[in-house]
N, C-alpha and C positions, 0 to 999 in steps of 0.2 A: 700141347704135344701129346701128353699121354692119353687125352681123350681120343685122338685120332688113331694112335698106334695100338690101343688096347684091343678094339675089334679085330684088327688084322692078326695080332699075336694069338688070340684065342682061336680064330679060324685056322690058322697054320698048325697049331699044336692040338686042335680039337679038345680045347680045355674050356670048361664053363666056370667062369670066376663066380665066387660067392658075391652077392650083390653089395655087401658091406665093404668088400676089399676095393671096389672100383673108385669110390670117392677118396679112399685113403691114398691109392696110387696116383690118382688125379691131382692130389694136393701135394704130392711128394716133390714137385719141381720147385726149384728155388724161387722165392718171392722176388718180384721185380723191385728195384729201389725206386723211391719217389723222386730222388734227385741224386746227382753226383757232383762233387767238387774235386776236380782233377781225377785221381784215382780213388778218392774216398766216396763211398756209397752212403746214402742216408736211407734207412729202411722204412717201410711203412709202420713197424713196430716202434721205432725211434720217434716217428711223428705222432703216433698215437699216445705214446707216454708223455710227449711234451704238451699235448693239448688236453690230456685226460681230465684234469681238475678244472681247466678253464671252461670246459664244456659241461660241467656238472649241472648247471641250472638247466640247460637245454635237455640233458638226458634225464633230469628229474622231471621235467614237464612231459617228456615221451613216456617215462615210466607211469606217471599219473594217468595219462590217456589209456595206455595199454592195460593198466590195473583196473580202471573203471570198466573198460570193455570186457576184461576177463571176468569180473564180478558178474556182469549181466549174462555172460555165457555159462558161468557156473549156476547161476539161478535158473536159467532156462533148462540146464541138464538136470538139476535137482527136481524141478517141476515135472519134467518129462518122465523121470524115473518114477516118481510118486504116482503119476497118472497111470503109467503102464502097470505098476503093482496093483492098482485098484481096478484096472481094466476099463478106464474112461479116458476121455480126451483131456488135454491141459485146460481147455476152456470149460469143460464140465467140472473139473477139479476145482477151478478158481470160483465158479458159480456157487459150488456146494460149500466150499470152505471160506470164502471171502465175501462175495456179493450178497449171498443170501442172508449173511449174518450181520450186515450193517444196519443198525436201527434207523428207523425213518426219523426225519428231523421234526422236532415238536415245534409248535408255534413260538414258544418262549425261546427255544434254542435259535430258531431262524431270526427272531427279533434281536437276539444278543449278538449273532454273527453280523447282521446287517448294520447294527450301530458300531460295531468295532471295526468294520472295513469300509465304512463310508464317512467322509469328512462332513461336518455339519454344513459348511458352505456350499458344497455340490451334492448334497444328499437328495437322490431321487425318491419318489414316493415309495414307501415300503412295499405296497402291493404290486407296483410295477416291477420291482426288482426281486420279488419273492422267488420266482422261478430260477433266476440266475444264482441267487444265494443258495438255494436248495441244491442245485446241480453242482455248484463249486464245492460245497460242503461234502456232498456225497462223494465226488471224485477225490477230495483230500483224505477222507475217512478210508476209501477204498484203497488208496495207495498205502496208507499206513497199515491197514489190515493185511494187505498182501506182503508187505515187507515183513511184518511180524510172523506171518505163516511160513514165508520162505526161510526166514532166520531159524525158525523151529525145525524145518526139515534139514537145513544145513547141519544142525547140531546132531542129527541122527545119521549123517552120512560120513564116510571116510573121505575127506577133502584134503588133498595135498597140493600146495602151491609151489611151483618151481620157478616162477618168474621172480627174479631178484632185483632189488632196487639198486641204483647207482650209488657209489660212495666215494667220498674224498679220500685221498691218501691219508693214512694215519699220521704220517710225518708232518702233514700240513696242519693237523689239529693243534700241535704244539702244546706248550704248557702256559699256565697263567694262575692267577688266584683262583681257587676252587672251593667248593663246598661239597661234602660227601665223601664216601670212602674211595680210595684209589682203585680198588678192585670191584667197584659197583658194575653190574652188568650193562647198564646204560649210562652214557656220558653225553651230556649236552654242552657243546661249545658255543657260547654266545658271543657274537660280534656286535658291539653296541657303542652308542655315543651318549655322553652324559648330558647333552643339550637337545637330544632328540625326544620330542613328546611321546611318540610311539614306543620308544624304548622304555621310558619311564612307566608307561601304561602296562607293558607286558611283565614288568617285575611282579606285580600281584599274581599273575598267572604262574610265573616260576615259583613263587613262594607256595602257591596252592599245590603245585606239582611236587615240591620238596616234601611238603606234609604228607601228601597222598602216597608217595612211593618210598620214603624213608631211605634205608641203606641201599635200595636198588638203583638210586639215581644219584649221579655226580654232576655238578654244574661248573664249567670252567669259563671264566670271563676273559675276553680279549677285546682290546680297544680298536674302534674304527671311527675316529673323529672325522666328521665330514667337513669339507672345506666351506660349506655354506654356513656352518655354525662357528661364529667368531671365537667362543670361548671353550669350545669342545676339546681342543688339544691341550690347553692348560689344565682343564679339568681331569683329562686322562692322565697327565703327568702328576698331578696332585694325588690321584688315586694310587698311582704306582709308587709314588714316594711314601705314602701311607702304608702301602704293602710291605715296604722295607722295614717298617717298625711293627709289622704284624697286624695292622689295622685296616686292611684294604676294604673289607665288607662294611666297617662302620663309616668309612669315608664314602663308599659307594652309596649307602643310604642317605647320607647328608647331601651328596650331589644331586641325586635324583629328587629328593624332597625339596630342593631349592634351585631348580633349574633357571629361574629368573635372576639369580644372584650368584654369578661365577666369576666375579672380578677377583684380582689377587688378594685383596683384603678380605673378601668373603671366604676364599679358600683358607687363608690363614685362620680365620675365625673357626672354621669347621675342624681345622687341625687341633686347635686348642679345645674345642668342644669334646673331641673324642679321645683327648689325653695324649696327644703325640708330643715328642720332644720338639719344641718349636724351633730351636736353632737348627737342628738337623733337617727338619722339614723345609725350612726357609732356604737352607744351603742346597738341598736336593732339587728343589723347584727352580732356584735361581741359576744354578749350574747345569740344569737339564741332565742330571745324572741318570735319568731313566730313558733317555732318548733311544738307546739301542733296543730296549725292550719294546718300546712303542713302534719303532721301525720294523721289528720282527712281526708284530701284530699286522701292521699295514701291508707288509709284503705278502703275508699269509693270505689276507683278504684279497689282494690283487691276483695272487696265483690261483685262487678259487674263483675268480670272476665275481666276487662279492662287491657290489658298489653302493648298496644302500643298507640302512639299518632299520630294525634289528634284523639279523640273519642268525640261523642257528644250524649246527650240524649235530644231529642225533645219531650217535654211532656212525658218523660220517655221512649220513643222509641230510640233504639240504632242505631247510624250511625257511622261507623268506617272509618277512613281515610279522607284525604283531598278531599272531594267530590265536584262536580260542583255546581254551583248556582242552576241549573235545579234540581239536586237531592234533595237539601235542600228544594227548593220551592214546590216539589211535596209532601213532608211530611208536611211542614208548611200549605200548602193550604188544605190538607186532614184534618189536625187538626182544622183549622178554619171551614171547612164544618161540622166537627163532633161537634164543639162548637155551630154552628148555627142549629144543628139537621138535616142536609141535606146532609149527607155523601153518595155519589152515586157511587164513582169510587174507586176500589181497588188500592193500591199503591205498586208496586213491590219493 
């Protein structure tokens, strides 16, 4: 309605609106509800709030795509700026600083690449593949040299990124057994399953991260025993019962170290090994005293749309799967830069 009336109003009163006022006035009309129940309206904002966390994985994927595209646009702008400064084209700049500096492949290097990239069973004659090996190696070296050159140029430019990653509601991060200071600038909330092989594998990565970041990193553990794992729920309860005696992480380590032995007798043996009060532990597991805590963990995962393990929230940013140390570090370093007010690089 406002879009139609504004031109008539300005003509009648011979007033020229400032451009920035038009969208403000156009958006001033009341938002239409998405549904009505009798006289009760359900607004678009209510709907957005209801699905915000459930859509986190989709929005994270969208952010990754946008972030990767933005990184390429920034690289192109950096190269164009440097080329303009030198009075050359981008192609001439790359030829001068990248292509011309790539050393030729020596015969020994070619032979080494050939043997490393060809299986013995299907190995074509070296002479026949020499051209392909040389070209493939040249392209790989060229890409690495270009990346290093652009990274160096980035460091010399004032680059500010305003694209922000989607985050889960802090309320859904919840509480749980944790390692690290409560006021650490980066918190990783881990949703895990004690019978999941990938969860066990990523523990080494988390240990490496704790060592690398020290007081800057806090890790919170939340249980997500999957229905496909017969012993995962009992193991989760055992860990929570150990937590009641201040021994969660000791039990955590025992369970991941012995994933193939999670029968009740095994759990009791681990409780003894880490020095728990055996009667209190047995009562806690038998009477399922930690069922409310476990239910809270499961509900939080469901509200976040997390259905597999391991999954992580890094300051609310979703990371799914047993990712590499480098993948974790990219996000953690980006969060530390954000905390310091100097975020300059998008994180795919």
